[in-house]
Phi, psi and omega in degrees: 000126182287142174278141173302137181293143181280134180292119181276126176284147181305316187288346179275346175286117182284132174278141171287120180304323180291320179291323178296322176296307181303321180296322177296316177302310185297322180291324177298314177302316181292327181286325182252023182303314184291322182299313179299320180293322179293320173298315177304312181295326180292319178293319177302314186293324175297322178298305180298318179293323180293320182292323182291319184297317179298307179307314179298319176302318180296317180297314182299320180296323184286315179302314185287328177293326178290319179292321180295322174297322181292322176290327176295325178296318185289324180290314183298334178273004178066024174268078191292323182296317179288323176295319177300318180297321182284324174295321175302316180296322179293317175306316182276334187265322185245049184301137178092352178274166182288329177297320178299319179288321182292325177298324176301322179293316185287331175294321176290327177294317179298313180301320175304311185289339183265354181086007180274076190289322177303311179297315183298321181292325177295315185288317177293319173300322179300312185295308181300328180289335189248335187282149178249355184248155187281343181301128180080347185300312184296320182297314185299316181294319180300318180291323175294319175301315179297324176292314180300323177300312181297332182266003181059030182250079186284336174296315180301321179302319178296323177294319179293322178296321180296340179300334185296341178296344181278356185231155180265067185281156181284168191295323185290323179294321174301314181292322179296322180285331177297325175298319179296323183294315182294320178299317177301318180293325175299314179293338176269006179061024172265078189287325176300312178301321177297317180294324178292322184288324173300323179293321180299316181292317181294331181275354176287158180260145177059047179280129183297158179297327180298322179287315181297326174298320181290327177294323177293331181287321178297319178296320179291324177293319178297327181300331184259357179266000000 
């Protein structure tokens, strides 16, 4: 006579560790489903908005470059009023673009050429504070040094010239700024420092004849001081 099969209790069934882990993960997902979906939507939104921002920046750069080119044409034709208006429009319309920064330089240059030195100082310093490229840097520094010379503020001139160290300017520009530094030192009656700077240039390689000529003039001046 067959014995009745023993009833297996639920607690006696061994659970598969893998299935148990998977079950926990699944339960955890269900419990946090809303939070996970919200996080996913947030990151998708960030990506979409970032893409839109980048595309808008590209469009702004292209449009501002075109406007900057037109303003340069007006400037090269000595139509300063028209050029100033266009550079100002670029500065206000395309804030944060490269053309907006370069427009500050030209606005400062126009102010300098018109004799509005206070306005020129503000604009040229603004340009130097914001530009990351070496283009126009030497020109901005030269104009600011000219203004400081006209104000007999030769110590300020040295500070302005020192700002060139923040940029990767070419060797010719460096030599031109060295000449301005020597001139400032002579005006400060710091003749020994001026002679040291002259020696540095004379010991340099491939010095242009125009620079050598100016150095000769400084040496002649120092010989009678």
